[in-house]
Backbone as a printed PyTorch tensor [residue, N CA C, xyz], in Angstrom:
tensor([[[-20.5440,  13.6330, -12.7570],
         [-20.5210,  14.5820, -11.6670],
         [-21.9270,  15.1550, -11.5070]],

        [[-22.4350,  15.0980, -10.2980],
         [-23.7800,  15.6130, -10.0530],
         [-23.7620,  17.1400, -10.0540]],

        [[-24.9500,  17.7090, -10.1100],
         [-25.0620,  19.1740, -10.1130],
         [-24.5200,  19.7630,  -8.8140]],

        [[-24.8220,  19.1180,  -7.6970],
         [-24.3240,  19.6030,  -6.4020],
         [-22.7980,  19.5640,  -6.3570]],

        [[-22.2100,  18.4930,  -6.8600],
         [-20.7540,  18.3700,  -6.8770],
         [-20.1410,  19.4240,  -7.7800]],

        [[-20.7880,  19.6940,  -8.9060],
         [-20.3000,  20.7140,  -9.8310],
         [-20.3390,  22.0940,  -9.1830]],

        [[-21.4460,  22.4260,  -8.5430],
         [-21.5790,  23.7270,  -7.8740],
         [-20.5490,  23.8530,  -6.7520]],

        [[-20.4020,  22.7930,  -5.9550],
         [-19.4100,  22.8080,  -4.8730],
         [-17.9980,  22.9870,  -5.4120]],

        [[-17.6850,  22.3250,  -6.5070],
         [-16.3470,  22.4300,  -7.0870],
         [-16.0830,  23.8370,  -7.6290]],

        [[-17.0670,  24.4330,  -8.2670],
         [-16.9090,  25.7950,  -8.7950],
         [-16.7150,  26.7840,  -7.6430]],

        [[-17.5480,  26.6580,  -6.6070],
         [-17.3980,  27.5380,  -5.4370],
         [-16.0400,  27.3380,  -4.7690]],

        [[-15.6330,  26.0870,  -4.6200],
         [-14.3410,  25.7770,  -4.0080],
         [-13.1960,  26.3660,  -4.8250]],

        [[-13.3000,  26.3060,  -6.1600],
         [-12.2870,  26.8750,  -7.0540],
         [-12.0770,  28.3460,  -6.7320]],

        [[-13.1700,  29.1150,  -6.7180],
         [-13.0550,  30.5570,  -6.5210],
         [-12.6900,  30.9260,  -5.0790]],

        [[-13.2260,  30.2110,  -4.1050],
         [-12.8990,  30.5180,  -2.7160],
         [-11.4300,  30.2220,  -2.4010]],

        [[-10.9230,  29.1010,  -2.9000],
         [ -9.5100,  28.7770,  -2.6580],
         [ -8.5870,  29.7200,  -3.4250]],

        [[ -9.0050,  30.1430,  -4.6160],
         [ -8.2290,  31.1300,  -5.3830],
         [ -8.0970,  32.4220,  -4.5870]],

        [[ -9.2210,  32.9350,  -4.1090],
         [ -9.2210,  34.1850,  -3.3440],
         [ -8.4370,  34.0270,  -2.0440]],

        [[ -8.6510,  32.9230,  -1.3390],
         [ -7.9540,  32.6970,  -0.0710],
         [ -6.4430,  32.6230,  -0.2780]],

        [[ -6.0080,  31.9050,  -1.3030],
         [ -4.5700,  31.7600,  -1.5380],
         [ -3.9400,  33.0920,  -1.9410]],

        [[ -4.5770,  33.7910,  -2.8580],
         [ -3.9900,  35.0210,  -3.3910],
         [ -3.9870,  36.1460,  -2.3570]],

        [[ -5.1030,  36.3340,  -1.6800],
         [ -5.2250,  37.5020,  -0.8220],
         [ -4.8770,  37.2600,   0.6470]],

        [[ -4.8480,  36.0090,   1.0810],
         [ -4.5290,  35.7430,   2.4790],
         [ -3.2160,  34.9640,   2.5980]],

        [[ -3.1810,  33.7620,   2.0450],
         [ -2.0620,  32.8590,   2.3230],
         [ -0.7900,  33.1770,   1.5470]],

        [[ -0.8790,  33.8760,   0.4240],
         [  0.3460,  34.3070,  -0.2570],
         [  1.0530,  35.4130,   0.5180]],

        [[  0.3560,  36.0370,   1.4570],
         [  0.9450,  37.1010,   2.2650],
         [  1.6670,  36.5340,   3.4890]],

        [[  1.5330,  35.2320,   3.7140],
         [  2.1410,  34.5970,   4.8790],
         [  3.4110,  33.8710,   4.4600]],

        [[  4.5230,  34.3060,   5.0120],
         [  5.8080,  33.6380,   4.7680],
         [  6.7010,  33.9130,   5.9710]],

        [[  7.2350,  32.8560,   6.5490],
         [  8.1110,  33.0140,   7.6980],
         [  9.4840,  32.4610,   7.3570]],

        [[ 10.4770,  33.0590,   7.9660],
         [ 11.8360,  32.5880,   7.7310],
         [ 12.8120,  33.2930,   8.6450]],

        [[ 14.0890,  33.1430,   8.3150],
         [ 15.1390,  33.7790,   9.0890],
         [ 16.2950,  34.0900,   8.1630]],

        [[ 17.1510,  34.9590,   8.5810],
         [ 18.3380,  35.3830,   7.8190],
         [ 17.9740,  35.9000,   6.4320]],

        [[ 16.8600,  36.5800,   6.3320],
         [ 16.4660,  37.1630,   5.0500],
         [ 15.8640,  36.1860,   4.0530]],

        [[ 15.6740,  34.9360,   4.4600],
         [ 15.0800,  33.9370,   3.5720],
         [ 13.7750,  33.4350,   4.1740]],

        [[ 12.7860,  33.2260,   3.3090],
         [ 11.5160,  32.6720,   3.7540],
         [ 11.5390,  31.1560,   3.5720]],

        [[ 11.1080,  30.4410,   4.6020],
         [ 11.1360,  28.9810,   4.5560],
         [  9.7760,  28.3260,   4.7750]],

        [[  8.8450,  29.0260,   5.4060],
         [  7.5620,  28.4150,   5.7200],
         [  6.4530,  29.1660,   4.9790]],

        [[  5.7230,  28.4310,   4.1840],
         [  4.6160,  28.9830,   3.3980],
         [  3.3830,  28.1260,   3.6580]],

        [[  2.2130,  28.7050,   3.4270],
         [  0.9680,  27.9600,   3.5970],
         [  0.2650,  27.8980,   2.2470]],

        [[ -0.0150,  26.6730,   1.8130],
         [ -0.7070,  26.4490,   0.5450],
         [ -2.0460,  25.7840,   0.8250]],

        [[ -3.1230,  26.4110,   0.3830],
         [ -4.4490,  25.8270,   0.5700],
         [ -5.0840,  25.3960,  -0.7470]],

        [[ -4.6260,  25.9320,  -1.8520],
         [ -5.2850,  25.6550,  -3.1300],
         [ -5.1570,  24.2160,  -3.6320]],

        [[ -4.1700,  23.4090,  -3.2030],
         [ -4.1870,  21.9960,  -3.6180],
         [ -5.4150,  21.2380,  -3.1110]],

        [[ -6.0990,  21.8050,  -2.1340],
         [ -7.3240,  21.1900,  -1.6240],
         [ -8.3720,  21.0610,  -2.7270]],

        [[ -8.3580,  21.9640,  -3.6920],
         [ -9.3030,  21.8850,  -4.8020],
         [ -9.1420,  20.5710,  -5.5580]],

        [[ -7.9220,  20.2420,  -5.9170],
         [ -7.6480,  18.9960,  -6.6450],
         [ -7.9480,  17.7970,  -5.7500]],

        [[ -7.6180,  17.9070,  -4.4680],
         [ -7.8290,  16.7900,  -3.5410],
         [ -9.2960,  16.4390,  -3.3930]],

        [[-10.1790,  17.4350,  -3.4130],
         [-11.5940,  17.1900,  -3.1310],
         [-12.4570,  17.0070,  -4.3710]],

        [[-11.8580,  16.9650,  -5.5500],
         [-12.6580,  16.6600,  -6.7320],
         [-13.2000,  15.2380,  -6.6070]],

        [[-14.4030,  14.9900,  -7.1140],
         [-14.9670,  13.6330,  -7.0130],
         [-14.0160,  12.5780,  -7.5740]],

        [[-14.0460,  11.3920,  -6.9700],
         [-13.1340,  10.3000,  -7.3420],
         [-13.2240,   9.9230,  -8.8160]],

        [[-14.4120,   9.9820,  -9.3630],
         [-14.6200,   9.5210, -10.7280],
         [-14.4010,  10.6150, -11.7730]],

        [[-13.8440,  11.7500, -11.3620],
         [-13.5240,  12.8080, -12.3120],
         [-12.4120,  12.2990, -13.2260]],

        [[-12.5920,  12.3860, -14.5370],
         [-11.5580,  11.8910, -15.4520],
         [-10.2180,  12.6120, -15.2440]],

        [[ -9.1440,  11.8520, -15.3420],
         [ -7.8020,  12.3910, -15.0980],
         [ -7.4860,  13.6120, -15.9610]],

        [[ -7.7970,  13.6080, -17.2730],
         [ -7.5060,  14.8120, -18.0700],
         [ -8.2450,  16.0540, -17.5620]],

        [[ -9.4640,  15.8720, -17.0690],
         [-10.2220,  17.0030, -16.5320],
         [ -9.6010,  17.4990, -15.2280]],

        [[ -9.1500,  16.5940, -14.3790],
         [ -8.4860,  16.9830, -13.1310],
         [ -7.2240,  17.7850, -13.4550]],

        [[ -6.4580,  17.3240, -14.4240],
         [ -5.2260,  18.0180, -14.8180],
         [ -5.5540,  19.3950, -15.3840]],

        [[ -6.5660,  19.4840, -16.2320],
         [ -6.9650,  20.7680, -16.8130],
         [ -7.4400,  21.7360, -15.7280]],

        [[ -8.2800,  21.2570, -14.8160],
         [ -8.7670,  22.1220, -13.7380],
         [ -7.6240,  22.5620, -12.8130]],

        [[ -6.6940,  21.6600, -12.5460],
         [ -5.5190,  22.0160, -11.7470],
         [ -4.6970,  23.0960, -12.4310]],

        [[ -4.5080,  22.9480, -13.7400],
         [ -3.7650,  23.9630, -14.4890],
         [ -4.4930,  25.3100, -14.4500]],

        [[ -5.8220,  25.2880, -14.6260],
         [ -6.5890,  26.5350, -14.6350],
         [ -6.5200,  27.2560, -13.2850]],

        [[ -6.6300,  26.5140, -12.2000],
         [ -6.5090,  27.1420, -10.8820],
         [ -5.0930,  27.6650, -10.6720]],

        [[ -4.1050,  26.8710, -11.0380],
         [ -2.7170,  27.2970, -10.8720],
         [ -2.3870,  28.5380, -11.6890]],

        [[ -2.8330,  28.5900, -12.9330],
         [ -2.5310,  29.7440, -13.7760],
         [ -3.2960,  30.9750, -13.2990]],

        [[ -4.4720,  30.7540, -12.6960],
         [ -5.2230,  31.8800, -12.1290],
         [ -4.4680,  32.4810, -10.9420]],

        [[ -3.9100,  31.6300, -10.1020],
         [ -3.1160,  32.1090,  -8.9670],
         [ -1.8550,  32.7920,  -9.4800]],

        [[ -1.2380,  32.2300, -10.5070],
         [ -0.0560,  32.8630, -11.1120],
         [ -0.3830,  34.2430, -11.6560]],

        [[ -1.5340,  34.3980, -12.2620],
         [ -1.9370,  35.6840, -12.8320],
         [ -1.9800,  36.7590, -11.7490]],

        [[ -2.5580,  36.4280, -10.5940],
         [ -2.6630,  37.4010,  -9.5110],
         [ -1.3680,  37.5490,  -8.7190]],

        [[ -0.5340,  36.5220,  -8.7170],
         [  0.6960,  36.5350,  -7.9300],
         [  1.9140,  36.9330,  -8.7520]],

        [[  1.7540,  37.0340, -10.0560],
         [  2.8520,  37.3560, -10.9750],
         [  4.0170,  36.3760, -10.8200]],

        [[  3.7010,  35.0850, -10.8390],
         [  4.7370,  34.0630, -10.6740],
         [  5.0190,  33.2730, -11.9430]],

        [[  4.4580,  33.6560, -13.0530],
         [  4.8150,  33.1190, -14.3760],
         [  4.7470,  31.5960, -14.5070]],

        [[  3.6920,  30.9860, -14.0510],
         [  3.4800,  29.5600, -14.2630],
         [  3.9590,  28.6430, -13.1670]],

        [[  4.4870,  29.1940, -12.0980],
         [  5.0060,  28.3800, -11.0090],
         [  3.8960,  27.5670, -10.3350]],

        [[  2.8190,  28.2160,  -9.9790],
         [  1.6880,  27.5180,  -9.3490],
         [  1.0070,  26.5830, -10.3470]],

        [[  0.9180,  27.0040, -11.5980],
         [  0.2890,  26.1690, -12.6280],
         [  1.0690,  24.8710, -12.8180]],

        [[  2.3780,  24.9790, -12.8890],
         [  3.2010,  23.7870, -13.0580],
         [  3.0980,  22.8400, -11.8810]],

        [[  3.1440,  23.3870, -10.6730],
         [  3.0850,  22.5500,  -9.4740],
         [  1.7090,  21.8960,  -9.3110]],

        [[  0.6370,  22.6500,  -9.5470],
         [ -0.6990,  22.0710,  -9.3670],
         [ -1.0420,  21.1060, -10.5010]],

        [[ -0.5260,  21.3410, -11.6840],
         [ -0.7190,  20.3930, -12.7790],
         [ -0.0160,  19.0730, -12.4490]],

        [[  1.1840,  19.1580, -11.9090],
         [  1.9070,  17.9540, -11.4770],
         [  1.1370,  17.2300, -10.3710]],

        [[  0.6040,  17.9910,  -9.4220],
         [ -0.1780,  17.4150,  -8.3290],
         [ -1.4090,  16.7060,  -8.8710]],

        [[ -2.0890,  17.3450,  -9.8150],
         [ -3.2830,  16.7330, -10.4170],
         [ -2.9100,  15.4570, -11.1600]],

        [[ -1.7570,  15.4570, -11.8130],
         [ -1.2920,  14.2690, -12.5180],
         [ -1.0000,  13.1320, -11.5240]],

        [[ -0.4590,  13.4650, -10.3670],
         [ -0.1030,  12.4570,  -9.3540],
         [ -1.2950,  11.9590,  -8.5560]],

        [[ -2.4190,  12.6530,  -8.6200],
         [ -3.5810,  12.3180,  -7.7910],
         [ -4.0040,  10.8440,  -7.8970]],

        [[ -4.1630,  10.2820,  -9.1050],
         [ -4.5590,   8.8630,  -9.1700],
         [ -3.5150,   7.9230,  -8.5440]],

        [[ -2.2560,   8.2610,  -8.6720],
         [ -1.2030,   7.4350,  -8.0680],
         [ -1.3000,   7.4820,  -6.5450]],

        [[ -1.5630,   8.6590,  -6.0090],
         [ -1.6860,   8.8140,  -4.5590],
         [ -2.9570,   8.1340,  -4.0590]],

        [[ -4.0370,   8.2440,  -4.8290],
         [ -5.2760,   7.5510,  -4.4530],
         [ -5.0530,   6.0390,  -4.3950]],

        [[ -4.2670,   5.5060,  -5.3270],
         [ -3.9450,   4.0780,  -5.3010],
         [ -3.0620,   3.7340,  -4.1080]],

        [[ -2.1590,   4.6510,  -3.7650],
         [ -1.2350,   4.4250,  -2.6540],
         [ -1.9660,   4.3520,  -1.3140]],

        [[ -3.0040,   5.1580,  -1.1320],
         [ -3.7340,   5.1980,   0.1450],
         [ -5.0700,   4.4730,   0.0770]],

        [[ -5.2580,   3.6720,  -0.9530],
         [ -6.5270,   2.9640,  -1.1600],
         [ -6.8240,   2.0120,  -0.0050]],

        [[ -8.0620,   2.0430,   0.5000],
         [ -8.4440,   1.0890,   1.5550],
         [ -8.3650,  -0.3530,   1.0460]],

        [[ -8.2700,  -1.3090,   1.9440],
         [ -8.1760,  -2.7200,   1.5520],
         [ -9.3300,  -3.1650,   0.6690]],

        [[-10.5180,  -2.6680,   0.9660],
         [-11.7020,  -3.0620,   0.2030],
         [-11.8860,  -2.2410,  -1.0640]],

        [[-10.9980,  -1.3160,  -1.3270],
         [-11.1340,  -0.4410,  -2.4880],
         [-12.0810,   0.7150,  -2.1880]],

        [[-12.3310,   1.4880,  -3.2050],
         [-13.2080,   2.6510,  -3.0560],
         [-14.6140,   2.2950,  -3.5150]],

        [[-15.5980,   2.8380,  -2.8420],
         [-16.9860,   2.6950,  -3.2630],
         [-17.1940,   3.5240,  -4.5280]],

        [[-18.0890,   3.0960,  -5.3700],
         [-18.3540,   3.8200,  -6.6110],
         [-18.8180,   5.2420,  -6.3300]],

        [[-19.5590,   5.4260,  -5.2400],
         [-20.1030,   6.7360,  -4.9120],
         [-19.2390,   7.5040,  -3.9210]],

        [[-18.0540,   7.0200,  -3.6080],
         [-17.2060,   7.6560,  -2.6000],
         [-16.6500,   8.9880,  -3.1000]],

        [[-16.5530,   9.9020,  -2.1770],
         [-15.8790,  11.1730,  -2.4080],
         [-14.6320,  11.1780,  -1.5460]],

        [[-13.6020,  11.8860,  -1.9580],
         [-12.3810,  11.9020,  -1.1410],
         [-12.5410,  12.8200,   0.0690]],

        [[-13.3870,  12.4130,   1.0110],
         [-13.6330,  13.1890,   2.2220],
         [-13.4890,  12.2980,   3.4420]],

        [[-13.3030,  12.9320,   4.5820],
         [-13.2010,  12.1890,   5.8350],
         [-14.5200,  11.5060,   6.1640]],

        [[-15.6340,  12.1070,   5.7570],
         [-16.9470,  11.5140,   6.0350],
         [-17.1080,  10.1650,   5.3260]],

        [[-16.5870,  10.0480,   4.1160],
         [-16.7190,   8.8060,   3.3530],
         [-15.6260,   7.7820,   3.6760]],

        [[-14.4060,   8.2500,   3.9000],
         [-13.2800,   7.3200,   4.0010],
         [-12.5220,   7.3740,   5.3270]],

        [[-12.9240,   8.2310,   6.2350],
         [-12.2810,   8.3090,   7.5400],
         [-11.2320,   9.4030,   7.6250]],

        [[-11.0190,   9.8930,   8.8230],
         [-10.0860,  11.0050,   8.9990],
         [ -8.6270,  10.5670,   8.8470]],

        [[ -8.3020,   9.3370,   9.2330],
         [ -6.9400,   8.8350,   9.0380],
         [ -6.5820,   8.7450,   7.5610]],

        [[ -7.5240,   8.2280,   6.7770],
         [ -7.3180,   8.1470,   5.3290],
         [ -7.1520,   9.5490,   4.7640]],

        [[ -8.0030,  10.4790,   5.1890],
         [ -7.9620,  11.8500,   4.6650],
         [ -6.6280,  12.5100,   4.9810]],

        [[ -6.1280,  12.3090,   6.1920],
         [ -4.8420,  12.8990,   6.5710],
         [ -3.7100,  12.3540,   5.6940]],

        [[ -3.6640,  11.0360,   5.5130],
         [ -2.6150,  10.4350,   4.6760],
         [ -2.7150,  10.9320,   3.2340]],

        [[ -3.9280,  10.9760,   2.7090],
         [ -4.1690,  11.4300,   1.3470],
         [ -3.6940,  12.8720,   1.1560]],

        [[ -4.1050,  13.7540,   2.0550],
         [ -3.6900,  15.1580,   1.9520],
         [ -2.1820,  15.3140,   2.1490]],

        [[ -1.6110,  14.5410,   3.0520],
         [ -0.1710,  14.6320,   3.3040],
         [  0.6240,  14.2420,   2.0600]],

        [[  0.2690,  13.1330,   1.4210],
         [  0.9810,  12.7190,   0.2090],
         [  0.7580,  13.6980,  -0.9410]],

        [[ -0.4730,  14.1770,  -1.0780],
         [ -0.7740,  15.1230,  -2.1530],
         [ -0.0150,  16.4360,  -1.9500]],

        [[ -0.0210,  16.9300,  -0.7200],
         [  0.7130,  18.1630,  -0.4260],
         [  2.2190,  17.9760,  -0.5660]],

        [[  2.7170,  16.8280,  -0.1730],
         [  4.1430,  16.5530,  -0.3200],
         [  4.5500,  16.6210,  -1.7900]],

        [[  3.7620,  15.9940,  -2.6550],
         [  4.0490,  16.0460,  -4.0970],
         [  3.9850,  17.4910,  -4.5980]],

        [[  2.9640,  18.2260,  -4.1360],
         [  2.8000,  19.6030,  -4.5870],
         [  3.9600,  20.4860,  -4.1300]],

        [[  4.3220,  20.3790,  -2.8720],
         [  5.3860,  21.2330,  -2.3320],
         [  6.7350,  20.9230,  -2.9620]],

        [[  7.0330,  19.6480,  -3.1420],
         [  8.3000,  19.3020,  -3.8030],
         [  8.3410,  19.8520,  -5.2280]],

        [[  7.2340,  19.7300,  -5.9480],
         [  7.1820,  20.2770,  -7.3100],
         [  7.3020,  21.7940,  -7.2850]],

        [[  6.5700,  22.4430,  -6.3890],
         [  6.5720,  23.9050,  -6.3300],
         [  7.9640,  24.4500,  -6.0280]],

        [[  8.5860,  23.9400,  -4.9610],
         [  9.8860,  24.4810,  -4.5680],
         [ 10.9880,  24.0750,  -5.5420]],

        [[ 10.8530,  22.9240,  -6.1960],
         [ 11.8200,  22.5360,  -7.2260],
         [ 11.7150,  23.4590,  -8.4360]],

        [[ 10.4870,  23.7690,  -8.8360],
         [ 10.3030,  24.6970,  -9.9520],
         [ 10.7390,  26.1120,  -9.5770]],

        [[ 10.5430,  26.4690,  -8.3270],
         [ 10.9150,  27.8090,  -7.8710],
         [ 12.4250,  28.0150,  -7.9400]],

        [[ 13.1960,  27.0360,  -7.4930],
         [ 14.6480,  27.1730,  -7.5110],
         [ 15.2370,  26.7370,  -8.8440]],

        [[ 14.6220,  25.7450,  -9.4690],
         [ 15.0080,  25.2240, -10.7720],
         [ 16.4690,  24.7900, -10.8210]],

        [[ 16.9480,  24.2490,  -9.6980],
         [ 18.3140,  23.7550,  -9.6470],
         [ 18.4610,  22.7930,  -8.4750]],

        [[ 19.1930,  21.7150,  -8.6900],
         [ 19.4410,  20.7670,  -7.5990],
         [ 20.4920,  21.3040,  -6.6380]],

        [[ 21.1350,  22.4030,  -6.9920],
         [ 22.1060,  23.0090,  -6.0840],
         [ 21.4350,  23.5210,  -4.8090]],

        [[ 20.1440,  23.7810,  -4.8900],
         [ 19.3930,  24.2820,  -3.7420],
         [ 18.5400,  23.1860,  -3.1140]],

        [[ 18.9920,  21.9470,  -3.1990],
         [ 18.2380,  20.8160,  -2.6710],
         [ 17.9550,  20.9740,  -1.1790]],

        [[ 18.9050,  21.5040,  -0.4350],
         [ 18.7060,  21.7270,   0.9950],
         [ 17.5590,  22.7000,   1.2380]],

        [[ 17.5200,  23.7890,   0.4830],
         [ 16.4300,  24.7580,   0.6220],
         [ 15.0900,  24.1370,   0.2560]],

        [[ 15.0740,  23.3390,  -0.8000],
         [ 13.8430,  22.6760,  -1.2350],
         [ 13.3160,  21.7740,  -0.1210]],

        [[ 14.2060,  20.9970,   0.4760],
         [ 13.8030,  20.0650,   1.5400],
         [ 13.3590,  20.8170,   2.7860]],

        [[ 14.0880,  21.8590,   3.1710],
         [ 13.7100,  22.6300,   4.3620],
         [ 12.3510,  23.2900,   4.1500]],

        [[ 12.1560,  23.9170,   3.0090],
         [ 10.8770,  24.5830,   2.7330],
         [  9.7360,  23.5700,   2.7170]],

        [[  9.9850,  22.4120,   2.1360],
         [  8.9480,  21.3790,   2.0800],
         [  8.6170,  20.8660,   3.4760]],

        [[  9.6400,  20.5630,   4.2690],
         [  9.4150,  20.0090,   5.6120],
         [  8.7730,  21.0190,   6.5680]],

        [[  9.0060,  22.3060,   6.3570],
         [  8.3800,  23.3100,   7.2070],
         [  6.9810,  23.6850,   6.7180]],

        [[  6.7830,  23.7110,   5.4190],
         [  5.4930,  24.1200,   4.8570],
         [  4.4550,  23.0100,   4.9250]],

        [[  4.8930,  21.7540,   4.9010],
         [  3.9510,  20.6240,   4.9170],
         [  3.0740,  20.6040,   6.1760]],

        [[  3.6420,  20.6330,   7.3770],
         [  2.7660,  20.5970,   8.5520],
         [  1.9050,  21.8570,   8.6830]],

        [[  2.4430,  23.0060,   8.3220],
         [  1.6650,  24.2490,   8.4090],
         [  0.4770,  24.1980,   7.4550]],

        [[  0.7200,  23.7500,   6.2340],
         [ -0.3640,  23.6540,   5.2500],
         [ -1.3800,  22.5950,   5.6570]],

        [[ -0.9040,  21.4620,   6.1720],
         [ -1.8220,  20.4070,   6.6310],
         [ -2.7020,  20.8910,   7.7790]],

        [[ -2.1220,  21.6520,   8.6800],
         [ -2.8880,  22.1860,   9.8020],
         [ -3.9940,  23.1220,   9.3150]],

        [[ -3.6700,  24.0100,   8.3930],
         [ -4.6670,  24.9380,   7.8550],
         [ -5.7200,  24.1770,   7.0510]],

        [[ -5.2970,  23.2070,   6.2410],
         [ -6.2580,  22.4180,   5.4620],
         [ -7.1840,  21.6280,   6.3810]],

        [[ -6.6360,  21.0670,   7.4450],
         [ -7.4690,  20.3490,   8.4040],
         [ -8.5060,  21.2610,   9.0350]],

        [[ -8.0960,  22.4720,   9.3780],
         [ -9.0390,  23.4390,   9.9500],
         [-10.1100,  23.8160,   8.9310]],

        [[ -9.7080,  24.0300,   7.6870],
         [-10.6880,  24.3720,   6.6460],
         [-11.6880,  23.2380,   6.4260]],

        [[-11.2020,  22.0020,   6.4430],
         [-12.0880,  20.8560,   6.2470],
         [-13.0630,  20.7440,   7.4240]],

        [[-12.5700,  20.9660,   8.6360],
         [-13.4650,  20.9090,   9.8000],
         [-14.5110,  22.0270,   9.7560]],

        [[-14.1020,  23.1960,   9.3230],
         [-15.0330,  24.3360,   9.2810],
         [-16.0880,  24.1480,   8.2090]],

        [[-15.6590,  23.7710,   7.0040],
         [-16.5950,  23.7180,   5.8830],
         [-17.1620,  22.3330,   5.6170]],

        [[-16.5370,  21.2690,   6.1870],
         [-17.0190,  19.9020,   6.0640],
         [-17.5330,  19.5820,   4.6560]],

        [[-16.6310,  19.5540,   3.6660],
         [-17.0730,  19.3060,   2.2930],
         [-17.6530,  17.8960,   2.1460]],

        [[-18.7360,  17.8060,   1.4590],
         [-19.3770,  16.4960,   1.2610],
         [-19.3790,  16.0880,  -0.2040]],

        [[-19.6200,  17.0170,  -1.1150],
         [-19.7200,  16.6550,  -2.5290],
         [-19.0230,  17.6490,  -3.3980]]])
């Protein structure tokens, strides 16, 4: 990991932590006394780590960001568990959306390097894994499978829209 990539990752860690805790955790929409739509931006940290970051380090960094959000949100490991699972799934998702020619050694998981279509698919699969893990851990029962699916299907497009806007605004490169 280059120095620029390291600095960008550290800044991204803290900015996404602050954004999630102080802005996006305050956003929840629903009906009949239940919240169904949430916006998650912090999985973007795991998504934008350099491709060649070792898997154990990605998992550790995902856990650290998740537990930091849990500390401020008082959610007792919910975000840590979901983001750790997301970090674990990252190589599988990267293989799933891999271009025909494979990845360049110097490629970063950005739209600039791999195209906006690739980036959308990558973020969609990563967020889908994260949201399913998060809402499953939140309810901790298959009896609420309908709620898990509704929350996931409503939160996925909202989170993707916000992540797309953040990527366009900040245009991460390294």
